[in-house]
N, C-alpha and C positions, 0 to 999 in steps of 0.2 A: 488665505484667497481674498484680496481686495474684491474683484468683482464676482458675481454670483455666476458659477459654471453652467453652461446652457448644456442639457441631457442630448448627448448625440455630438456635440460640436467637437472640433479639433483639439480645443483648448479643454474640455473638459478628458479626451481622451488621452492627452499628454499629461494633465494632472493626475491620473489614476496610473499611467504607466509609470510615471516617476514615484508614486507613491508603493507600488508594486516592487518597483527596485530596490526601494530604501529596506523594503521588508525582506529581500533576497538578500542584501547586503548584512542584516540583521542576524538574518537565520545562520548565515554562513559565518561569522564571528560567534554568535551562540555556540555552534557546531563545532568550531576547529578544534578543541580540547576532549570534547565529550567521547570519542571513540579511546581516550588513555584512561577514562574514569572506567572502574570495576563494578559500580553499583547497577542492578538489570534495568532500573528505570533511564537513567543516561544513556545505556547501550541501546533500549527501545528508542528513545528519544532520537538519538542518533539515526538509527536505522529508518525511522519514518521521515526525519526532516531531509535527508538528502532528495527523495523524491518529492517532497514539495518544492524545494529548490529549483530541481531540473524542469517542474512542469510549471511553476512559475516563469522559469525563463522562456518555456514554450509559448505561455501564456503572452509574453511580450512581442516576441518573433510573431507569434499569428494576430496580434494586434495591430503591429505595423503593417502588415498587409492586410488588415481590415476584415480579417476572418473570424470576427466574434462569435459566430454562432459555434465554430468549432472550438473555440477557448472555454465555452462553457462545459463542455464534457471535461476537459482539464480542471477547469475550476472545480467541479463535482469531485473529481479525486483529491485535491488540494484541501476541500473541506472535509472528506473522510478521514482522509490522514489526523487533520488537526483535531476532529473529532476523537481518533484513536487516542492523540496523543493525551487528551484532556481525559478520556477514559482510564487509560494507564496510570495517570497521574494521581485519579482518586482512588481506584482499586488498589493499586501497588502491584507487589512482586507477585501474587498470586496470578493476577489477572494477565501478567507479562508470560508467567512460565505455561499457563494455558494456552495462549496464543500460538507460542513458539513449538508445544506439542501437538498443536492443531496444524501448524504449518508443515510440521516436519512429516507426520503422516500423510498428510495430501501430498506432498512432494515425492513422498514414495508412491502412492497410490497412482499419481499421473502418470508415471512412469509404463502403468499398464491400463488401458483405458479401454472397454468395448462395450458395444450395445448392439440391441436389435431392433430392426425395423421390419415387422412380419418375417421373412423369410431372409433378411439381408442381412449380414452382421457385419458391422463395422469394427476394425481393429486397430488400436495405435499403441506401439509399446515393444515390451523388451518379450521377446521369449524365454519360458520358462524362468520369470521372476521368480515364482513361489520356491526354485531352487537355491536361489540366492541366501546367502548366511546373514541375518538382520541384527542388529545390536538389542540389546535388552531395551534400551529407551525407546528404540523405535517399536519394539514388539507392543510395550506398554502403551506408546499413543496409539496404535492401530486399534488394540484393544478398547483402549477407552472411546474412542469415534466408531464402534462398529455397534451396530443395534444385537438384538437377540436374535433376529433371524439371519446375520451373518452380512448384512447391508452395512456400506458407509453410510454414516450418520453425518448429515450434512449440515453442519454449523454455520 
């Protein structure tokens, strides 16, 4: 960078768009072989890096149209995913297993949601979901994320 870039200038925007594009290429290169690796950290990284890549691509598209405010929401998601990658890298397989267990039970519970506002009941889900036979791992995950009074633990 020979000249100092002026915040808000076209050159400033173009410089950082190009930098973001280079990061996307790097993530794609790093992630190309990871789905073939069997260790949990590589798989977790791969599962989180694709949303990072896609969100960064969306940021580039939005920034081309000068929709920088809308890019901020995506940037926050990218940051959250990057922080999760760092967290899982430090904490290791036990944190990954806990996150997968949480996601497993949450996916099942999201199949059947209802709540009441005064005398109005709002229900979205499958009828008779309680009659579905659950695998043992799912039962354990649901049990782990259920409070003593039978409510879902929001972690």
